C-alpha positions as CSV (number, residue, x, y, z in Angstrom):
1,N,0.0,0.0,0.0
2,S,2.4,2.6,-1.2
3,P,1.1,6.2,-1.0
4,T,3.2,7.1,-4.1
5,L,1.7,4.2,-6.1
6,K,-1.9,5.2,-5.0
7,D,-1.2,8.8,-6.0
8,I,0.0,7.8,-9.4
9,V,-2.9,5.4,-10.0
10,N,-5.4,8.0,-8.9
11,T,-3.8,10.7,-11.0
12,L,-3.9,8.5,-14.1
13,G,-7.5,7.4,-13.3
14,F,-6.7,3.7,-13.2
15,V,-8.4,0.9,-11.4
16,D,-6.9,-2.2,-9.7
17,A,-8.7,-5.0,-11.7
18,F,-8.5,-7.6,-9.0
19,R,-9.6,-5.3,-6.3
20,H,-12.5,-4.1,-8.5
21,L,-13.8,-7.7,-8.6
22,Y,-12.9,-8.7,-5.1
23,E,-13.0,-5.8,-2.8
24,R,-12.2,-7.7,0.4
25,K,-10.6,-11.0,-0.9
26,R,-7.2,-11.7,0.5
27,E,-4.8,-13.3,-2.0
28,Y,-1.1,-12.8,-2.4
29,T,1.2,-12.9,-5.5
30,F,4.5,-12.9,-3.7
31,H,5.6,-15.6,-1.2
32,R,9.1,-16.1,0.2
33,K,10.1,-17.8,3.5
34,G,10.7,-15.2,6.2
35,V,9.0,-12.4,4.3
36,S,5.4,-11.3,4.6
37,A,3.2,-12.4,1.7
38,S,2.2,-9.5,-0.5
39,R,0.0,-8.7,-3.5
40,L,2.8,-7.1,-5.6
41,D,1.7,-8.2,-9.0
42,R,-1.4,-6.3,-10.3
43,F,-3.2,-5.1,-13.4
44,Y,-4.1,-1.4,-13.4
45,I,-6.5,-0.5,-16.2
46,P,-8.2,2.8,-17.3
47,E,-11.4,3.5,-15.4
48,E,-13.5,3.3,-18.5
49,L,-12.5,-0.4,-19.0
50,R,-13.5,-1.7,-15.6
51,G,-17.0,-2.7,-16.8
52,G,-15.3,-5.1,-19.2
53,I,-13.4,-7.1,-16.6
54,I,-14.5,-10.7,-17.0
55,E,-11.8,-12.3,-14.8
56,C,-8.8,-11.4,-12.8
57,S,-7.0,-14.2,-11.0
58,H,-3.7,-15.4,-9.6
59,V,-2.0,-18.4,-11.1
60,A,0.6,-20.5,-9.3
61,T,4.1,-20.6,-10.9
62,L,7.5,-22.1,-10.1
63,S,8.7,-18.6,-9.0
64,D,8.1,-16.8,-5.7
65,H,5.6,-14.7,-7.6
66,C,2.2,-15.9,-8.9
67,G,1.2,-15.0,-12.4
68,I,-1.9,-12.8,-12.8
69,K,-4.5,-13.4,-15.5
70,L,-6.8,-10.7,-16.8
71,R,-9.7,-11.2,-19.2
72,L,-11.4,-8.1,-20.6
73,R,-14.4,-7.7,-22.8
74,L,-13.4,-5.0,-25.4
75,Q,-16.1,-5.4,-28.0
76,N,-17.8,-2.1,-27.1
77,F,-14.6,-0.3,-26.4
78,Q,-14.0,2.8,-28.4
79,C,-10.6,4.5,-28.6
80,V,-11.0,8.1,-27.7
81,K,-8.3,10.8,-27.6
82,Q,-7.3,11.3,-24.0
83,I,-7.7,14.9,-22.9
84,R,-4.9,15.9,-20.5
85,R,-6.2,18.0,-17.7
86,K,-3.9,20.5,-16.1
87,K,-2.3,19.5,-12.7
88,E,-3.1,15.8,-13.2
89,T,0.4,14.7,-14.1
90,Y,2.7,13.2,-11.5
91,W,6.4,14.0,-11.3
92,K,8.9,13.8,-8.5
93,L,12.5,15.2,-8.5
94,N,15.2,12.7,-7.6
95,T,16.9,15.1,-5.2
96,S,20.0,12.9,-4.9
97,I,21.2,14.4,-8.2
98,L,21.4,17.9,-6.7
99,V,24.6,16.9,-4.8
100,H,26.6,16.1,-7.9
101,E,29.1,18.8,-8.6
102,D,28.3,18.8,-12.4
103,F,24.5,19.0,-12.0
104,M,24.0,22.8,-11.7
105,P,26.4,23.9,-14.5
106,N,24.9,21.3,-16.9
107,F,21.3,22.1,-15.9
108,K,21.9,25.9,-16.4
109,I,23.1,25.1,-20.0
110,F,20.1,22.8,-20.6
111,W,17.6,25.3,-19.1
112,G,19.0,28.1,-21.2
113,K,18.4,26.2,-24.4
114,I,14.8,25.2,-23.7
115,R,13.2,27.9,-21.6
116,D,12.4,30.1,-24.7
117,T,10.7,27.2,-26.5
118,K,7.7,27.0,-24.1
119,E,5.6,29.4,-26.1
120,G,5.2,26.8,-28.8
121,F,3.3,24.4,-26.5
122,E,-0.3,24.6,-25.2
123,D,0.5,22.3,-22.2
124,E,3.5,22.6,-19.9
125,A,3.8,18.8,-19.5
126,D,4.0,18.4,-23.3
127,W,6.6,21.1,-23.5
128,W,8.7,19.5,-20.8
129,E,8.4,16.0,-22.3
130,G,9.3,17.4,-25.7
131,C,12.4,19.0,-24.4
132,A,13.7,16.2,-22.2
């Protein structure tokens, strides 16, 4: 139950397929001696597909992880252009890079090259992704 994972899933509007079908069922996909069992392996799907979930189940394997099987009904699914809403993207700075002695000089050069290109983009996230 990582707060960061929950934040990303909520931001993207995804649904945990297994939890959608089985709100209170306790099953685990990771088993190792001396470690608590966990449900690490999951399918996250867009909210609009949750009505098409036919089955989501865990399958035993030879690994310490179970496989996960998802069956979706997509016959009525229509592709639509996703509209990005402002302030719904998730980004976190890896602050460990700030202590590297070459970070700031290189970042200043990078920033100097891209800051004036922002006017050509309607969305700041698209601008940043296009520059990175």
